[in-house]
Structures are given as structure tokens and as C-alpha cells.
C-alpha positions in Angstrom: -9.0 -9.6 1.1 -8.5 -5.8 0.9 -11.8 -4.0 1.4 -10.4 -0.5 1.4 -7.1 1.2 0.6 -6.7 5.0 0.3 -4.1 7.7 0.7 -4.6 11.1 2.3 -2.0 13.9 2.4 -2.1 15.8 5.7 0.4 18.6 5.6 3.8 17.0 5.4 2.4 13.6 6.4 0.9 11.0 4.0 -1.6 8.6 5.6 -2.3 5.3 3.9 -5.2 3.3 5.3 -5.6 -0.3 4.5 -8.6 -2.3 5.7 -8.6 -6.0 5.1 -9.8 -9.2 6.7 -6.3 -10.6 6.8 -2.7 -9.4 6.2 0.3 -11.2 4.6 3.9 -10.7 5.8 5.1 -7.3 4.5 1.7 -6.7 2.7 1.3 -3.1 3.9 5.0 -2.3 3.2 4.6 -3.6 -0.3 1.4 -1.4 -0.8 3.4 1.6 0.5 6.2 0.8 -1.9 3.8 0.6 -4.7 2.2 4.0 -3.7 5.6 5.6 -3.7 6.3 4.1 -7.2 3.0 5.7 -8.3 3.9 9.0 -6.9 7.3 8.8 -8.6 5.7 8.0 -11.9 7.2 4.5 -12.1 3.8 2.9 -11.9 0.7 4.2 -13.6 -2.0 4.9 -11.0 -4.6 3.2 -13.2 -2.7 0.0 -12.9 -2.9 -0.4 -9.1 -6.2 -2.3 -9.1 -4.8 -4.8 -11.7 -1.6 -5.1 -9.7 -3.5 -6.0 -6.5 -5.8 -8.4 -8.3 -3.0 -10.1 -10.2 -1.4 -11.3 -6.9 1.9 -11.2 -8.7 4.5 -9.7 -6.4 6.8 -8.7 -9.3 4.3 -6.2 -10.6 4.2 -4.2 -7.4 6.6 -1.7 -6.1 9.6 -2.5 -3.8 9.0 -3.3 -0.1 9.1 0.0 1.8 11.3 0.2 4.8 9.4 -0.1 8.1 10.8 3.2 9.3 7.9 5.6 9.7 5.2 3.0 9.4 3.0 2.0 12.3 -0.1 0.0 13.1 -2.8 2.3 14.4 -5.6 -0.1 15.3 -6.9 -3.6 14.9 -10.6 -4.5 14.8 -11.8 -8.0 15.7 
């Protein structure tokens, strides 16, 4: 379950933080792809909560390439 997901612009960088109690394969890359689709105007920002809650992959954005993404930390 995702407990927190937010985006911060820091100069030329965009930082997306996802906090959850578990992660599915490519989950963060799909969230990033959805955030890009929102920024491009292909997805309405007001629809993101519904997209996440629907658990229907076809409603989300494309899977973002792994290039530029990294795991910062894990809490147990």
C-alpha cells in the first residue's frame, strides 16, 4: 500500500518520493511514467488518485525507462 507519493522540483532535477509497505515489479517506474504523462497534459492531475486506487494498469502512464532512477533508501 502506498502511504505517500509526492513530487518536488529542485532546479533541473525532479524528485519523486514514494513511501509504501511493499513494491511491485516496475511500480515506481509506472508511477514516474504517470507523473510524466500528467506533466505533458496526457493525464489530468485530478485523476491520479483514482488511477492508483483502480489498480488497472492500462489507466496509468507508460513504464518509464530505468535511466535516471535510483533507490535512495529502504526502511525495515
